[in-house]
N, C-alpha and C positions, 0 to 999 in steps of 0.2 A: 440600483445594483451594481453599479461601475465603481463604486469606491471601496477600495481596501484599507488595511491599515497606513497610516500617516505617523509622522513622529509629532504627536500632540503637544500642544502648548501646556497641556494639562499636567505634562511631566514636572514642571516648575513648581506645581504645587506641593511636592515634596518638602520644597524649603520653605514654602510660604504657609503651610497649614497651621503652625502653632500661632502664628501673628495674627491670623485672620480672626476677626470678630463676625460672627452672623448678623446680618440685618434683617429686619423685619419685612415681610413680604411689603407692605404699604409703603416702604421706601423705595422700591425699586424703579419705579418710572424715571425718576431722575438720573438712575444709574444705566437704565437699558435704552432709552430713548437716543441717547446719543451714539449707541452702538449699531441701532437698528435703523434708524432714519436715512442715515447716508446711503445704506445699499438701495433704499427705493429712490431716494432723491438724485443719484447719481447714475440711474439707469442700470443697476446690476441684479434687481430682482423686481418683478411684477408686484407679488403680494406675499406678506409672510404673517405667520401668527406665532408668537411665543407663549408658553405656559409655564410656570414656575409654582411648585408644589413645596412649603417648606413648614414644618412642624403643625400641619393641620390646617394651614392657610393656603390658598391658591389666588394666584393674580396672572391674567390673561391680557396680553399686549397684541394689537393687531396693527399692522402698517400695509401701506399702498392699497391695491385695488385685486378684485378677485380675477378680473378680465381687464386686460390694457384698454384705457379708454371708457370703462364702464362707469368709473366714479363709485363703485360700490365697494365698500370696505370689508374685506373678509373678518370673519368672527371664529369663536372658540367652535362653532359649530359647521365650519366650512370644511368639505372633504379633500383630502390630498392623499396622492400614493406615497407611501412610507419608504419604500425601496427596501434597501438592506436592513432598515432597522427591524424588518420582519424577522431576521436572523436571531434577534434577542428572543423574541416570541418562540420560535423553534426551539431553542435551548430550552426554554421553560416546558415545553410539550415534552421533550425528551425527560427533563428532570422530574416531571409529573409521573410519568410512566415507571420510572426507577423508583420514586417513593412509593408508588401502588404494589410495587413487586411484578409488574408485568414484565419488566425487561432488566437486564443487569447492564450497569454502566459499561464494564469491561466486555461485554458479550461482543463477538464478532459482527460486523456490519452484515457479513454473508447470512447470519441467521435470520435476519427479516428480509431477505431478498427472495424472488421467486426461485423456486427449485431449479429452472432452467437456466438461469443467470449466475454463472460461475465468476469470482472474481480472482484477477491475478493476486498470488501471494508472493511477496519480493522476500527473499531471504528466510522464510518459514515464518514470517511475522505477519499474520492477519490484520487488517485494519478492523479497528474497534470502534463502538459506537463513541466513546469519549472523543476518540483522535477525529473522527467526523465533525463531532460539535466544537471542536477547539481549532479547527482548520490545521490539522496536523496529519492528515489522513494520508497524504502523498497523490490525492487525486487531483488534477489540474483545475485551473480556474474555471474553464469551460471545456464541454465536450468537443471533440474535433469535428463531429456531425451536426454541429449547430450550424444550418445554412438557411437562414430565414428568407421567406418569399419578399418579406417587407422588411429593410433595415430599420425604419422606424418603430417597428412594433417586433423586436427581435426573438422574442420567446413565444410568441403567438402559436405557431403552428410546429413547437417541438414537442412531441408525444412521448408517451411512455416507453412505448414501442422503441423508439430512436435511443431514448436514454438507457434503455436494457441493453440494446444491441452494442452501442459505445461500450459499456461496461463488460460485456461478454470478449470484445476485441482489445481493450485497453490492455497494454504492458505498464506496469509502474516503474518509474525511473529510479526509484531509491526505496527504501523501507520506509514505513510511516514512524513519526515522531518529530518531524521537521515542520515548523509553522510555514503553512504556504496558503494564502487566503483563496477559498475556493466556492464559488456561486454554486459549481455542480455538487458538491459534497453537502451543502446544506438545504439544496432543492431536493436532493435525494433524500437527506435524511427525513425531511417533512412528508414527502411522498410516500416512503415506505414504512414510517411510523404510523401514518392514517391507514395506509394499507393493511398494517398487521392487525387494525381493529376493524377493518372494513368499512372505512369511512374515506370521504376526500380529507384533503388538508383543511379547507374550510370547515367541514362538519367537525372534525376533531378540535380545531381551535375555537370554534363557537361553544362547543359543550363544555371543554375543560377551561377555558379561559374567558371569552368575551361574555357569555351570557352570566356566569357567576360574578363578574365586576360590573355587571350592567354596560358593557361597551357595545351598546346597541347600534351604533354608526359604523363601527369597525368590522369591514368584511372585505370579502375578495370581490363578489359578485353584489353590487348595489343594487338597491330598490329604486323605485321611481322617484322617491323623495332624495335618497343619497346621490343618486344621478343629477337632480336639480343643485344640489349644493356642492358638487364636483367642482373645484376650480380647474379651469382649462389649463393645460401644460404648456410652457415656455421653454427652448433651450436657452443656452447662456447668452446668445445675442438677443434675447427677449423675441424670437421669431416662434409662432405658433408650433406646435408639435403633437405628436399623437400619445395618446394614454397607451401605457403598457399593459398585455393581457399575458399572464404567467401560468397557464394551467398546470403543468406539469412540475416545474420548478418553484411552484410558488412559495415554499418554506423559506426561499431564497430572497424573496422580495416581492411577493404578490399582494400584500395587504394594502387596503385603503381605510384611512382613518380620519379623526379630527383631532385636534388639541385637547379637549374637553375628555375625549375618551381615552388618550393616550396619559392624560394626568391621572385618570383611575389606575390604570396600569402603574403609573409612577407610585401612587399612594400604596397600591398592593405590595409594590416591592419594598416599601418600607416598614409596612406593617410590624407590630410588636406582639400580635397574638402567636399562638402556637395551632393555628387551624391547618388544616391538610393543605390547602394552596398556598397559604405563607410558607410552609415547610418546602413546598416544591421550588418556590421564587427564589428562597434561601439557598437551596440545593444548587440552583444554576448559577448563584453567585460566587461559590466555591472556586478558588484558584485550582486550576487544574494543569496549566500548562504554561512554562515560560519559554519564549522564543529568543534564541540569542540575537541581540540587535533588534529585536522586535517587541510586541506586546505580550503580556500575561493574558490568559484566557480563562474565562469562566465556560459555562456551556451557553454559547452563542454570545456572550457579552465579551468586550474587551476590558481590560483593566488597566487603568490609567497609570502613571508613573508616581502618583501619589500613593496607591495601593489601596485606595478606599472606594474610588470613583469607577462604577461600571457604566459603559456607554457603548452605542452604537450610532453610525450614521447611515446616510442611505442616498441611493440617487437613481432615478429613471430617466426615461428622455426628456421629461418636463417637469421635474419634480426634486425635491432635496429635502433631508429630514435631519433631526438628531434627537437623541433621548439620552439623558443620564440619570443616574441614580447615585445617592451616597447614603447609605444606610447609617453609617456613623455619625451623619450630621441631620439624618432627617429630611433632605430634601431631593428635589430632583427638577429636571428642566426637559423642555420639550419644544423642539422649533420645527415648523412644517411650512414649507414654502412651494409654489408653483411657478419655480424657476430651476433649471438643472445646474447648480453653479456649487462649486466648493466653497463659497462665501457662506453658506449655512452651516458647515461644519466650524468654521472659523468662530461666527456668530455664537454657535452652541457652546464651544469651549469658552468663550469669553462671558456668555451668561451664567454658566456653571462657576466660572470664577466669580462674577459679582453675588451669587448665591451663596458662596463660601464665605462672602465679606472683603473679598480682595479688591482693591481699586484697580480699575481696568480703563487705561487712556482710550478717548475715542480713536477711530482710525483716522489715518491722515487723508485729507480730502484732495483729489486732483482736479484740477481745474479744466473744463471742458473747453476746448479750443475748437470751433469750427472752421475749416481751412477751405476756402475756395479751390476749387480744381486748378485754376490758373496758378494760384500760388502754390499749390503742390508741385506743379509742374517745375517752378522756379528753382527748386531745391533739388540735391542729389538725395535718394532716400536710401536709407540703409537698414538692413533687417536681417535676413537668413544668411547662414553661412555659405549657401550655394547660391549662385546666379542663375537666375530665371525671371521670367516675366509673368505678371499677375494682371488679368483682366477679366473681372467677373462682379456682377453687383454685390455690394457689402451693405451691412447697416452699420457696422462698427469695426473699427480695427485700430490697433496700437501700432505705432511705428517711432522709430527715431529718425531725426532730421539733423543732415550735416551740413553746418554753417561754415563759411570760408575760414573762420577763426579755428574751427577744428572742434568747437564745444558742441555737445549733443543735448537736445531736449526732447523730452517725450510728448507725443502729441496723440490726442484721440480723434479720429475723424468719423463723423456720422453723417449718413446721406441714405435717407430711406429708400429712394429710388436711382441713386446716382451709380455711376459705375467709375472707378477710378482704375487707370492703365498707367503702371509705372514698372521700372526695372528694380528687383531686388539685388543688392550687391553685398559683398562682405560685411558682417556685423561690426560695428563700433565695439570696444570692449565694455562700454558703459550702457550699451543699448540692450533692452530687453524688449521682445516683442510678442505679441499673441496674435497670429494670424489665421 
C-alpha cells in the first residue's frame, strides 16, 4: 500500500503506440526472460510470477523461489499479497453499485457514513464518492491516529472505531478536487460500501466479483490450502518480513491472490459482451479526473499517458504487485512478487510495453563486488550529505568510494553476518546511495 503515483514510463507509449505491432503470446519468453531474470539473479527479488493475457491466450512465467533457499519455483497458483492493486477492485465494486442503482456516483461520501460520523465540509463542497475513488477527496494519505502496536504489521489493530473517530475530528486543508493519493480514502470507501450492504469488504468482493469470475484463491482471509501456497514475505534487502493484516482499510490493500486468478480479473476487464459485470468493469475504466502534473483516473484505476492503459501497482511489507489492462488492444499484464521493491512496478511497465509489441532493452547489469572489511577501511567512503557514523549489521548497501584520483565508483557490499563501521561524509556529485 505504500506506492502512490509515479511518472510512468508508460507515458511514452503515446508516441510509440502506432508503430508497435502486437506479438503473439507464444513469442513472449524471449522478450520477458531478459527483463525478469536479472531481478532474481542480482538478488533484488526472491521470486516473482508474471501473467499475460492477449486476445484469448494466456502465458505465465515464474522466476526465483517461493522462499529463500527452498529451491521451490513459484507457480501461477502461488499466493501473494497484492497491496494497493486492491484499489482497482474497490473501484469496480463502487462502479457495480452505481450500475445497479444502489448508489449515485456523485452522492456525498457523508451519505454512506454512520449517522454519528459528520465529515468536515470545506467551502461548502462536500466530498463525493467519485472523488474518493479518484484520489481527489482531500482526505490525507493516512489517518493521523494510526499508531500500530507492531510497525511490521501497521494496519492490523486499526479499527472502524478509530477510523470514524478520525473522520469526526479531521479538518480538511482544502476543497475536494485535487489529486492526492490516499490509502485512507480507498480503505474507507471499501469499508463503507460493504457496511451499506450489511457485509464485510471481503463478503462484498466475493459476492460481486470473485465468485462470478471464479477467483476462488482470491481472498483476504485464506483457507488452509491458501496459507500453504502463500509465499513468505521479504523486504527490499531480502530479509524475512511479516504479512500485513488490514481488517478495516481492506479496500486499500487487503487482498491476497494468485496470477491465475488475477488473469481472470484481467480477462473480465477486456470482455466484449454486454453482461452486467462487464458493464460495471467498463464503468470503472471511464476517465473521471485529470490531475495537473499527475495521472488521469478512473474509479480506482490510474490511466497511463497513452490514454488507453489502466493500471495499478501495490506494495506491502513483503510483496509487490502490478496489474494493467488495455481494452483497445485486448491484453493485460499481472506481476506478483514476494519482495517489497519498486522493481516490480518497473517490470510491470516493461512487460506491458512488450505486450504492446514495443522492444524493451534488458536492464543494465551491475557487477557485484564483495569487498573485504580491511579493503573498505583503506578508502574514504562518501555517501550522505550529512556527516555521521554508521555501525550496524547490514545485508547489503550501496555506496561510493572516493579514489585518490577523484574518480568515483559504485560498490555493493554484501555480508550476511558482518558489521561494517565507517564514517559517512559529504557526497560526491556523481554518487548515489541507498543505505
